N, C-alpha and C positions, 0 to 999 in steps of 0.2 A: 876704313874710310867712313866718316860721318856724312850721311846723306840728308838728314833733316827733312824728310818727306819731299825730296826732289821727285820730279815726274819724268818718265820716259815711256816707251811703248814696247810691246811684243811685236814680232816680225812683220806681219803683212799689212798692207793698205790696199784699198780697192782701185786706186788710180791706174790709168793706162798711159799717163804722161808723167814720166819721172820728175820733170821740172815742177809740175803742180804738186806732186807728192812731197817734194822737198820744200816747196813754198809753205805747205801746211806745217811741216815739221819745224821749220825755222821760225814760224810765227808763234808756235806754242811750246816748243821744247828746246829752246836755245841753250839751256843749262846742261842737259844731257840728250843731245840729238842721237838718232839712231839711223841706220840705213834700212829702208823698207824692201821687203819682198813684194813683188807686184804680180801676183798670179793671174790677174785678168789680162796681162800681156800675152799669156800663153803658158803651156805646161813647162817650158824651160825655166820659168820662175817659181814653179812648185818647189817647196823646200827640199823634198826628197830627190827630185830631179837635179836641183842645183848642186847638191853635194855628192852626187854619184858620178859625175862626168869623168872623173879621173880613175874610176874603178876598172880593173881589167875585165874585159868581156862584157861590159855593161851595155844594155840595150834600153834606150829611153824611147818609149812609144807614145808620142804626143797625142795621137788619135785615140788610143785606148786608155791613155793616162795611166800608164803602168811603167814600172822600172823592173827589168828582169835580167837574169844572167843564166846561161847554160853552164852548170858546174862541171860538165864534161867537156867543155870547149872554150877554154880561156887560157891565156898565157900571162902569168904574173911576173915574168922576168923583169921587164922594164919598170914596172911598179916598184918591185923590191930593190932594184938598183937605185932608184930615186930615194927610197927610204934609207937605205944603208949609207948613201952619200949625203944624206941630210939636204937634199936638193929641194928646197921649199918652192922654187920657181916652177918645178914640175907640176905643182898643185895650184898654180896661179889661176884665178878666176877669169872667165871671159865675160866681157861686158854684155854680150847678147843674152846671158842668163842672170846677170846681176846689175840691171840698170840702176836700181836704187843705190847700191853701194858706190858705183862710179860717179853718180850724180852727187852723192854726199862728199866723196873725195874731192870733187871739183869745187864744192861750196862750203866746206867745213868752216864754221864760225870760229874765229880766233879766241873768243872769250868763253868757250864752253868749259865747264868743269871736268867733263868726261865725255866719251863717245861710246855708244853701245852697238855691238854687232851680235850675230848669232850663227850657230852651226847646229844642224840636227844632231840629236844624241844617238848613241850606239844601239839602244834598245829599239827606239822608234824606227830608225833607219833600217836596222836589220829585219824588223818585222814587215817593212814596206817594200823590200826588194825580194822578188820571188824567183825561184829557180825554175828549171824546165818542167817540173812536175807541179808547180803552183805552191810549193812549200817555201816558207820564209827562209831567206839565206842566213838569217841569224843562227839557225840551228846547224849549219855546216861549220864545224870548228875552224877549218882552214880559211874559208871565205869570211867567216865572222871576224877573224883576226884582221884580214885585209880591210874590211869595213872600218874597224876601229883605227887602224893605222891611217887610213885615208882621212877620216874625220879629224884625227889629231894633226896631221899635216895641213889640212884645210884651215883649221883653227889657227895654227901657228903662222901660216901665210897671211891670214886676215889680220892677226894681231900686229904683224910687222907693218902692214899697210896703214892700219889705223894709227899706230904709234908715230908714223910720219906726220900726223896731223895733231895728235894730242897725247900727252904722256899718260893720261888716265884712261885706259881702255877697259871696257867691260865686254866679255863675250859670254853669252848664254848658250848652254846646250838646251835645245828645245826637245822635250821628252814627253809628249802627250801620252805615249803608250805606257808610261810608268804606272798609270792607273790600272793596267791590265796585269801587272806582275803578281804572281801568286794565284791567278785564275787559270782555268783550262785554256784560255787564249794565249797565255804567256807563262807557262810553268817553269819559270827561271828562278833558281836559288838566289836568295838575297845577296849571298857572298859574291856571286858572279856579277850581279848588277853593280855592286859597289866597285868591284875590281875593274869592270869594263868602263864605267864612267871615269874612274881615276886614270885609266889608260889613255882615254881621249884628252883628259886635262893635262897629262904629263908634258912638262917642258914649257907650259904657258907661264909667263910672268905677270900677266894682266890680272884684273879682277875676274874671277871665274864664277859664273852664275849657272843656275839650272832652272828651267821653267817647266812646270807640270800643271796643266789646266784642269786636271781631275783630282780626285782623292787618291792618295797612295800611302805607303808606309813612310811617314815623315821622318821617324828616327833613322831609318835606312838611308834616306836621302841626306839627312844632316850629318851622317857619318862619313860621307864622301869628302873629297878635297875641295869642295866648293866654298866660295866666300859670300855668295848671295843666293838665297832661295826665293824664287818667284812662284807664287801660287795664286789660285783663284780665291781671293778673299771675299768676293761678293757672295760666293756659294759655299765656301769651305773653311771660313775662318774658325768655325767651331772645332774642326778636326785638328788644326794646328794647336789649339788650346788644350788638347788632350795630352800634350807632351811639353809641359812647362820646363821640366828639368833639362831636356835636350835642347830646347830653344835657348834657355839661359846659357848653357855651356857653349852653344854655337855663337851667341852674341859676345860672350866673354873672350872667345878666341879670335874675335875680330869680324865675325860674320854679320850679315844684315838680311832683313826680310824685305821682299818686294811684294807689296800688297796689290793684287789685281782687283781693285775696288770698284771700277767703273764697268757697268755691263756692256757687252758687245752684242747683245741680242736686241733686234728691232722692237720686240714686245716690251722691253724694259727701259730702253733709253729715254723715251719721252715721259715715263712715269717717275723718273728720278730727277732730283735737283742736287745742287751742291750741298745744301743743308741736309737732305736725306742721306746722301752718301757719306758725309762727314759723320753723321750720327751712326751709320752702319760701321764705319771704320773705327770710331771710338768704342763701339761695343766689342769689336774684335780685339782691339788693343786692351780694353778693360778686362776681357776674359783671361788674357795672359797675365796681366798685372795682378789680378785677384788671386792668382796661383803662385805668386812670388817672383815673376819676371820684373826687372827694374824698369819703371816707366820711362825715365829720362834716357836710359841707354836704348830702350826699344824705339823711342821716337827719333833719336839721333841716327839709329841704324835702320831706318825705314825709307824705302823707295815706294812710289806710287805708280801704278800702271792700269790700263784696262785689264779685264779678265784674261783676254787672250788676243790673238791677232784680229785685225779689223778688215781683212780682205773680203769677207762675206757681206759687208755693208755697202750701201751706195755712198758716194762722196759726201753728200749732205749729212747723212747719219754719222759718218766718220768724223766730220768736223765737229758735230755736236758732242761726240765722245771726248775729243781733245779739249773742247771748251769746259766740259764737266771736270775732266782730269786736272787741268791747270787751276780751276776754281777750287777744287778740293785741296790741292797742294798749297795754294795761297792761304786758304782758311786755316788749315792745320798749322802752318807756320805762324800765322797771326795769333791764334789762340794759345799756342804753346811757346811763343817767343823764340822760334827757331830761325836761325839765319840760313843763308845759302851755304 
């Protein structure tokens, strides 16, 4: 799909009123709206808590802000019956933890080109669910598989709901912890990372994205079955440019890059303008083009977003980020003759 520098967002917004959150989205992101996570409403809207509610034996402690499981005390039978029977409704989301999604479903604009959603990825989720000894559940082979099955069915249920509103659905796997892979904090072989990501993507017919807001092994990520790679271009555009061959191959097979070009840090937001961010983006694009990546193809296959989620900002700063984002998108389309 040609995106032509369309804009959308990564998961979270700071609002506590879902209607106000959607008002902001509809005023700035009508082309590719998304449903927002609203963590300031409570821990139930935390991304790891949201996608853990269907896991067997799971305990979500809102006060401690932790998700845990006793690996010696859980019963997976009902979970696996739902998996074997392909019972997507078993994995249906509850509005009390997904206020932004259900508000979007009620207000989805008819003229949108696509709609974006998200699910946490298997590495980050597995590292953030802790067993009775404080160890990440990712490292338990059996429960790690349960987590991947859960995320896969959660993604498929979400895809089904969003496709009721728009034929072009994008679902990102949010994987901030990919930046830890290969370090002592996540000594996971690359082959397993690729396998586990692909397991979560299996059976999805939508546009499959992956977001990592840190630096990671980009060739590893590009070798997965994703269609859209979302990265922090504000800080790490240079690292993507180290792999022009892999980027070219990804684009040629129909892939696209989602450039997180607008900062989500209070210290940087007021220091940037549309002009400065366009210049920064052009530098990132130019670094790939100078190494042989086709400029026209790259521009056609580019999406623009903030660096990461905006849940840590106040509402005023959040609005400023979206103003910058839409301004950068409009200016890139103007100067390169890109249509919607």
